[in-house]
C-alpha positions, -999 to 999 in steps of 0.1 A, spaced: -454 359 91 -453 366 128 -468 341 152 -472 343 190 -471 314 214 -505 305 229 -517 273 246 -554 269 238 -574 237 233 -589 233 199 -613 207 185 -617 206 147 -629 184 118 -629 184 80 -662 198 67 -668 168 45 -705 158 43 -712 176 77 -710 211 64 -747 218 70 -744 205 106 -713 227 113 -730 257 98 -761 252 121 -739 250 152 -719 280 141 -751 300 136 -762 291 172 -732 310 186 -745 343 172 -772 341 199 -747 339 227 -731 372 217 -761 393 226 -782 394 257 -804 421 273 -774 430 295 -751 432 265 -776 454 247 -778 477 277 -740 480 278 -739 488 241 -765 515 245 -745 530 274 -713 530 253 -731 547 225 -742 575 250 -705 577 262 -717 563 295 -734 595 306 -754 590 338 -742 554 342 -718 537 366 -683 531 353 -679 506 325 -657 482 345 -685 478 371 -711 473 344 -689 448 325 -682 428 357 -719 427 366 -727 416 330 -702 387 332 -715 377 366 -751 377 352 -739 354 323 -722 330 347 -754 328 368 -774 321 336 -749 293 327 -752 278 362 -790 280 361 -790 261 328 -766 235 341 -787 229 372 -819 226 351 -801 201 328 -803 226 299 -765 228 294 -755 234 259 -742 205 239 -718 208 210 -711 185 180 -684 160 186 -654 170 165 -629 143 155 -595 160 163 -583 177 195 -550 195 199 -533 224 216 -527 254 194 -491 264 200 -489 294 177 -514 318 161 -516 353 146 -547 372 137 -561 352 107 -537 323 110 -531 293 132 -506 265 133 -518 229 138 -505 195 131 -518 170 105 -538 192 82 -546 184 46 -537 213 23 -567 229 6 -592 213 29 -617 234 49 -623 226 86 -648 237 113 -633 243 147 -640 255 182 -611 270 202 -613 275 240 -597 308 247 -589 320 282 -609 352 277 -625 375 303 -653 349 303 -638 317 290 -660 303 262 -656 283 230 -651 303 199 -663 287 167 -647 293 133 -639 278 99 -604 276 84 -587 263 54 -554 245 55 -526 262 36 -502 233 41 -498 205 67 -494 228 96 -506 263 86 -542 274 83 -560 306 75 -592 315 94 -620 321 68 -651 327 89 -655 339 125 -682 360 142 -671 397 145 -672 398 183 -653 365 185 -627 379 160 -623 410 181 -618 389 213 -595 365 195 -573 393 181 -573 410 215 -561 378 231 -533 374 205 -523 410 210 -520 405 248 -499 374 243 -477 394 219 -473 421 245 -463 394 271 -436 381 247 -422 416 241 -421 423 278 -404 389 285 -378 396 258 -371 430 272 -367 416 307 -341 391 294 -320 418 277 
């Protein structure tokens, strides 16, 4: 299986007796995927952007709006808190539905949050099952997060290909 090099921070923990807590936190992330601004953008895309400013401008304004919302919550002391997860590492390699980590227990399911350097950096929650001591398969991730995660991996793959070509 092909893997690309990444350097993203990840926190994770075995499900154990905390499965319900992890599921609750995971569910809260679905709310962050949609906002009135995101809904507007989706409607504009559905109409092929007819009569609207270009999508880059709209997207940048949307992300600025989200950052202002985050700062407002921080100032008001409403910053989002996450469950404390027992293990923290840097993911060195990943590919689509697979990641490489150290110290996994084969057959065990874990809950994780990975901090990806996306267009708007944010934690991406997911569940995975360890295939062996260092390989795991992602079993559950929100569709928008999956699209962003896959897009990030594809961009890292393109970087590696370009770097290899430059060295030849």
